[in-house]
Steps between C-alpha positions, in 0.01 A plus 500: 500500500663837522836614365738636762795724397848414623679837543850614575572696815826650371672592175741245369596243230319172458752220568299181503151385424434228772178348353323438178151587377267229634709429817322504837639748753431559868453840662839661569681250274778664290395535135777725361847604618590864466846654540524850641807668649696170465242321721258223386144571604226242447165619367236275668149401409249717694253208493511134420375377168616418141746712309300643210756742343866591525538854371875547524823325383843467662714814442201732487500805724181565698396784721330500840138389464546325163275201437731212421255207507139406557355224708159343464385478858 
């Protein structure tokens, strides 16, 4: 099994972690909710699999391209 990075596409603040380590997720399923410019933007799983790591916490600021989680695909 390979680890797949879940990355942000925009700079913002982590609002909500929508899954836990060990949870199964489908491709394009929201994993984390990001707030940017007063909009909520979901960060989705690029592939289906099992959440292996969550690398951020609510309130944390992230930049475009930041790895926020990893999925074991």
